N, C-alpha and C positions, 0 to 999 in steps of 0.2 A: 403546077400542081402542089402540092404545100407538104410540109416537113416537119418534123415535129421539133415543135416548143415555140410556131408562127402562131404567129396573132390570126386573123381572118380579116379578111378584108373587102369581105361583101356579105350579105346573109341572102346570097343567093346558092341557088342547093351546088355548083359546082367549085365554092368557091368554100364551102365548111369542109374542114377537116373531122369525116364521119368518126379516125380510126378513136377519138378523145371520146367516151362514153359523158360525158357532161356534156357537148354540144350534140351530142346527137341527142339525147335525155333534151334540152335547152330542143336545140332547133326543127325532132321530132315533135315535140308538146303541138309546140309554135303550130309550125305551118299543119298538123289536123286541124285545129283550133278556126284558122285562116281559113281550111279550106270548108269547114261546116258552116263558118258564117256567110260567107260566099256564095253555096250551095244553098243558103236560106235567105240570101238577099235575093240569091235569081230566080229561085219559083218564086217566090212573091212577086216581082218581078213580071218574071211570067205569065201567073193567074192574072196582077189585074189587069196587061196588058191582052190579053184572054178576053178579059168578062168587060173592060172600057170598047173592045172590038165587038162584041156582043149586044154590050147595051148600044151602040152606035146603028147594029142592024134594027132595034128595035124589038128582039129576041131578048130580055133583060129583064126580068122585077123593081121598081123600085118603089123602096121599102120608106 
């Protein structure tokens, strides 16, 4: 647990002093952006794998 006035030791959520407004805003936005990026990346990987599996079975259309 961190005390007031300490600096952060790591960017992990449990090590951030969430009571400090500047830390709350910065890391809140950072984690939101990272979540959106990784969710989009996961969606693309999943859809690509599903389409590749469908193409291997002969069900896909070739352009």
